[in-house]
N, CA, C and O atoms as a Tinker XYZ file with bonds, in Angstrom:
   224  protein
     1  N     26.520000  -29.001000   13.126000    73     2
     2  CA    27.041000  -28.185000   12.054000    64     1     3
     3  C     26.080000  -27.012000   11.834000    63     2     4     5
     4  O     24.861000  -27.184000   11.823000    81     3
     5  N     26.638000  -25.851000   11.663000    73     3     6
     6  CA    25.844000  -24.667000   11.381000    64     5     7
     7  C     26.124000  -24.207000    9.964000    63     6     8     9
     8  O     27.282000  -24.079000    9.567000    81     7
     9  N     25.081000  -23.958000    9.204000    73     7    10
    10  CA    25.235000  -23.428000    7.858000    64     9    11
    11  C     24.575000  -22.060000    7.788000    63    10    12    13
    12  O     23.544000  -21.816000    8.414000    81    11
    13  N     25.171000  -21.200000    7.037000    73    11    14
    14  CA    24.594000  -19.872000    6.841000    64    13    15
    15  C     24.480000  -19.607000    5.357000    63    14    16    17
    16  O     25.210000  -20.178000    4.546000    81    15
    17  N     23.575000  -18.753000    5.024000    73    15    18
    18  CA    23.375000  -18.364000    3.638000    64    17    19
    19  C     22.653000  -17.037000    3.592000    63    18    20    21
    20  O     22.153000  -16.546000    4.603000    81    19
    21  N     22.609000  -16.485000    2.444000    73    19    22
    22  CA    21.923000  -15.217000    2.255000    64    21    23
    23  C     20.849000  -15.428000    1.201000    63    22    24    25
    24  O     21.099000  -16.005000    0.142000    81    23
    25  N     19.662000  -14.956000    1.508000    73    23    26
    26  CA    18.582000  -15.006000    0.533000    64    25    27
    27  C     18.131000  -13.578000    0.240000    63    26    28    29
    28  O     18.284000  -12.682000    1.071000    81    27
    29  N     17.587000  -13.387000   -0.925000    73    27    30
    30  CA    17.113000  -12.082000   -1.351000    64    29    31
    31  C     15.605000  -12.149000   -1.542000    63    30    32    33
    32  O     15.073000  -13.115000   -2.088000    81    31
    33  N     14.931000  -11.108000   -1.084000    73    31    34
    34  CA    13.483000  -11.057000   -1.228000    64    33    35
    35  C     13.042000   -9.610000   -1.334000    63    34    36    37
    36  O     13.804000   -8.685000   -1.052000    81    35
    37  N     11.796000   -9.435000   -1.747000    73    35    38
    38  CA    11.243000   -8.084000   -1.846000    64    37    39
    39  C     11.090000   -7.479000   -0.455000    63    38    40    41
    40  O     10.710000   -8.161000    0.497000    81    39
    41  N     11.386000   -6.220000   -0.357000    73    39    42
    42  CA    11.211000   -5.506000    0.902000    64    41    43
    43  C      9.724000   -5.335000    1.180000    63    42    44    45
    44  O      8.939000   -5.090000    0.265000    81    43
    45  N      9.341000   -5.465000    2.448000    73    43    46
    46  CA     7.965000   -5.196000    2.826000    64    45    47
    47  C      7.954000   -4.193000    3.982000    63    46    48    49
    48  O      9.008000   -3.851000    4.520000    81    47
    49  N      6.794000   -3.734000    4.352000    73    47    50
    50  CA     6.672000   -2.688000    5.367000    64    49    51
    51  C      7.280000   -3.105000    6.704000    63    50    52    53
    52  O      7.740000   -2.251000    7.461000    81    51
    53  N      7.288000   -4.391000    7.002000    73    51    54
    54  CA     7.881000   -4.866000    8.256000    64    53    55
    55  C      9.394000   -4.669000    8.301000    63    54    56    57
    56  O      9.985000   -4.701000    9.381000    81    55
    57  N     10.029000   -4.467000    7.150000    73    55    58
    58  CA    11.474000   -4.275000    7.079000    64    57    59
    59  C     11.908000   -2.833000    7.346000    63    58    60    61
    60  O     13.089000   -2.570000    7.576000    81    59
    61  N     10.963000   -1.911000    7.316000    73    59    62
    62  CA    11.323000   -0.495000    7.408000    64    61    63
    63  C     12.002000   -0.119000    8.725000    63    62    64    65
    64  O     12.959000    0.655000    8.691000    81    63
    65  N     11.568000   -0.616000    9.878000    73    63    66
    66  CA    12.303000   -0.276000   11.109000    64    65    67
    67  C     13.765000   -0.755000   11.082000    63    66    68    69
    68  O     14.651000   -0.054000   11.571000    81    67
    69  N     14.015000   -1.924000   10.525000    73    67    70
    70  CA    15.397000   -2.410000   10.418000    64    69    71
    71  C     16.204000   -1.559000    9.454000    63    70    72    73
    72  O     17.369000   -1.260000    9.713000    81    71
    73  N     15.598000   -1.167000    8.352000    73    71    74
    74  CA    16.278000   -0.283000    7.395000    64    73    75
    75  C     16.617000    1.046000    8.058000    63    74    76    77
    76  O     17.699000    1.596000    7.852000    81    75
    77  N     15.696000    1.547000    8.842000    73    75    78
    78  CA    15.945000    2.802000    9.540000    64    77    79
    79  C     17.046000    2.632000   10.591000    63    78    80    81
    80  O     17.861000    3.533000   10.787000    81    79
    81  N     17.072000    1.487000   11.263000    73    79    82
    82  CA    18.137000    1.222000   12.233000    64    81    83
    83  C     19.499000    1.197000   11.569000    63    82    84    85
    84  O     20.466000    1.725000   12.118000    81    83
    85  N     19.587000    0.590000   10.393000    73    83    86
    86  CA    20.847000    0.590000    9.643000    64    85    87
    87  C     21.238000    2.017000    9.276000    63    86    88    89
    88  O     22.408000    2.390000    9.361000    81    87
    89  N     20.260000    2.803000    8.872000    73    87    90
    90  CA    20.501000    4.209000    8.548000    64    89    91
    91  C     21.128000    4.941000    9.727000    63    90    92    93
    92  O     22.074000    5.710000    9.555000    81    91
    93  N     20.600000    4.701000   10.920000    73    91    94
    94  CA    21.111000    5.383000   12.107000    64    93    95
    95  C     22.524000    4.932000   12.455000    63    94    96    97
    96  O     23.368000    5.755000   12.808000    81    95
    97  N     22.788000    3.628000   12.357000    73    95    98
    98  CA    24.126000    3.108000   12.660000    64    97    99
    99  C     25.162000    3.685000   11.702000    63    98   100   101
   100  O     26.272000    4.026000   12.110000    81    99
   101  N     24.798000    3.791000   10.432000    73    99   102
   102  CA    25.726000    4.294000    9.419000    64   101   103
   103  C     25.725000    5.813000    9.288000    63   102   104   105
   104  O     26.474000    6.386000    8.496000    81   103
   105  N     24.862000    6.454000   10.088000    73   103   106
   106  CA    24.758000    7.921000   10.104000    64   105   107
   107  C     24.378000    8.497000    8.745000    63   106   108   109
   108  O     24.880000    9.543000    8.334000    81   107
   109  N     23.482000    7.795000    8.056000    73   107   110
   110  CA    22.922000    8.328000    6.825000    64   109   111
   111  C     21.883000    9.379000    7.195000    63   110   112   113
   112  O     21.399000    9.405000    8.326000    81   111
   113  N     21.545000   10.227000    6.262000    73   111   114
   114  CA    20.625000   11.334000    6.534000    64   113   115
   115  C     19.142000   10.934000    6.430000    63   114   116   117
   116  O     18.270000   11.748000    6.734000    81   115
   117  N     18.848000    9.719000    6.014000    73   115   118
   118  CA    17.462000    9.290000    5.814000    64   117   119
   119  C     16.733000    9.120000    7.137000    63   118   120   121
   120  O     17.312000    8.703000    8.140000    81   119
   121  N     15.448000    9.453000    7.111000    73   119   122
   122  CA    14.567000    9.259000    8.275000    64   121   123
   123  C     13.626000    8.097000    7.980000    63   122   124   125
   124  O     13.539000    7.636000    6.842000    81   123
   125  N     12.927000    7.629000    9.003000    73   123   126
   126  CA    11.942000    6.567000    8.798000    64   125   127
   127  C     10.904000    7.015000    7.775000    63   126   128   129
   128  O     10.465000    6.219000    6.945000    81   127
   129  N     10.514000    8.272000    7.830000    73   127   130
   130  CA     9.539000    8.793000    6.867000    64   129   131
   131  C     10.061000    8.694000    5.439000    63   130   132   133
   132  O      9.280000    8.476000    4.513000    81   131
   133  N     11.364000    8.850000    5.248000    73   131   134
   134  CA    11.953000    8.711000    3.911000    64   133   135
   135  C     11.859000    7.266000    3.433000    63   134   136   137
   136  O     11.526000    7.016000    2.275000    81   135
   137  N     12.152000    6.310000    4.320000    73   135   138
   138  CA    12.024000    4.900000    3.969000    64   137   139
   139  C     10.582000    4.556000    3.614000    63   138   140   141
   140  O     10.325000    3.830000    2.653000    81   139
   141  N      9.652000    5.080000    4.392000    73   139   142
   142  CA     8.229000    4.817000    4.123000    64   141   143
   143  C      7.817000    5.379000    2.769000    63   142   144   145
   144  O      7.088000    4.727000    2.022000    81   143
   145  N      8.277000    6.580000    2.448000    73   143   146
   146  CA     7.973000    7.206000    1.160000    64   145   147
   147  C      8.531000    6.365000    0.008000    63   146   148   149
   148  O      7.828000    6.096000   -0.966000    81   147
   149  N      9.794000    5.952000    0.122000    73   147   150
   150  CA    10.408000    5.163000   -0.943000    64   149   151
   151  C      9.730000    3.807000   -1.102000    63   150   152   153
   152  O      9.600000    3.293000   -2.212000    81   151
   153  N      9.305000    3.241000    0.007000    73   151   154
   154  CA     8.614000    1.945000   -0.062000    64   153   155
   155  C      7.276000    2.079000   -0.799000    63   154   156   157
   156  O      6.908000    1.202000   -1.581000    81   155
   157  N      6.558000    3.164000   -0.551000    73   155   158
   158  CA     5.290000    3.395000   -1.263000    64   157   159
   159  C      5.528000    3.688000   -2.734000    63   158   160   161
   160  O      4.696000    3.348000   -3.575000    81   159
   161  N      6.647000    4.312000   -3.054000    73   159   162
   162  CA     6.939000    4.758000   -4.413000    64   161   163
   163  C      7.356000    3.624000   -5.348000    63   162   164   165
   164  O      7.019000    3.633000   -6.532000    81   163
   165  N      8.085000    2.654000   -4.814000    73   163   166
   166  CA     8.612000    1.627000   -5.704000    64   165   167
   167  C      8.820000    0.315000   -4.989000    63   166   168   169
   168  O      8.165000    0.033000   -3.985000    81   167
   169  N      9.730000   -0.486000   -5.506000    73   167   170
   170  CA    10.020000   -1.804000   -4.947000    64   169   171
   171  C     11.489000   -1.872000   -4.585000    63   170   172   173
   172  O     12.351000   -1.406000   -5.328000    81   171
   173  N     11.758000   -2.457000   -3.437000    73   171   174
   174  CA    13.132000   -2.655000   -3.009000    64   173   175
   175  C     13.350000   -4.112000   -2.638000    63   174   176   177
   176  O     12.403000   -4.894000   -2.554000    81   175
   177  N     14.584000   -4.459000   -2.422000    73   175   178
   178  CA    14.941000   -5.817000   -2.051000    64   177   179
   179  C     15.813000   -5.786000   -0.811000    63   178   180   181
   180  O     16.536000   -4.820000   -0.568000    81   179
   181  N     15.738000   -6.853000   -0.028000    73   179   182
   182  CA    16.594000   -6.990000    1.140000    64   181   183
   183  C     17.395000   -8.284000    1.014000    63   182   184   185
   184  O     16.946000   -9.259000    0.413000    81   183
   185  N     18.577000   -8.264000    1.592000    73   183   186
   186  CA    19.387000   -9.469000    1.728000    64   185   187
   187  C     19.199000   -9.940000    3.163000    63   186   188   189
   188  O     19.429000   -9.183000    4.107000    81   187
   189  N     18.783000  -11.179000    3.323000    73   187   190
   190  CA    18.474000  -11.709000    4.646000    64   189   191
   191  C     19.356000  -12.914000    4.914000    63   190   192   193
   192  O     19.371000  -13.879000    4.150000    81   191
   193  N     20.091000  -12.840000    6.019000    73   191   194
   194  CA    20.957000  -13.965000    6.385000    64   193   195
   195  C     20.108000  -15.038000    7.051000    63   194   196   197
   196  O     19.271000  -14.747000    7.905000    81   195
   197  N     20.336000  -16.263000    6.653000    73   195   198
   198  CA    19.645000  -17.385000    7.268000    64   197   199
   199  C     20.678000  -18.305000    7.895000    63   198   200   201
   200  O     21.795000  -18.440000    7.395000    81   199
   201  N     20.299000  -18.920000    8.971000    73   199   202
   202  CA    21.212000  -19.782000    9.704000    64   201   203
   203  C     20.434000  -21.008000   10.155000    63   202   204   205
   204  O     19.321000  -20.889000   10.666000    81   203
   205  N     21.013000  -22.176000    9.969000    73   203   206
   206  CA    20.376000  -23.395000   10.447000    64   205   207
   207  C     21.441000  -24.246000   11.134000    63   206   208   209
   208  O     22.610000  -24.244000   10.749000    81   207
   209  N     21.013000  -24.957000   12.138000    73   207   210
   210  CA    21.916000  -25.813000   12.889000    64   209   211
   211  C     21.442000  -27.255000   12.759000    63   210   212   213
   212  O     20.271000  -27.564000   12.979000    81   211
   213  N     22.373000  -28.128000   12.397000    73   211   214
   214  CA    22.062000  -29.552000   12.289000    64   213   215
   215  C     23.068000  -30.345000   13.106000    63   214   216   217
   216  O     24.220000  -29.942000   13.264000    81   215
   217  N     22.621000  -31.452000   13.609000    73   215   218
   218  CA    23.533000  -32.338000   14.352000    64   217   219
   219  C     24.558000  -32.901000   13.396000    63   218   220   221
   220  O     24.222000  -33.224000   12.257000    81   219
   221  N     25.816000  -33.029000   13.833000    73   219   222
   222  CA    26.853000  -33.580000   12.933000    64   221   223
   223  C     26.641000  -35.040000   12.607000    63   222   224
   224  O     27.430000  -35.629000   11.868000    81   223
């Protein structure tokens, strides 16, 4: 059985490349430098999907 869920946590610097990748896929105007600036300026949150597999 596979279960999935979403957890929320504070954004950290390791998340910035993924945020920038989402920006590129969605064709937003933000650059990596913009994400870095916003991260230094304040606090953000990310939604992270988790998946676990257990034997039935």
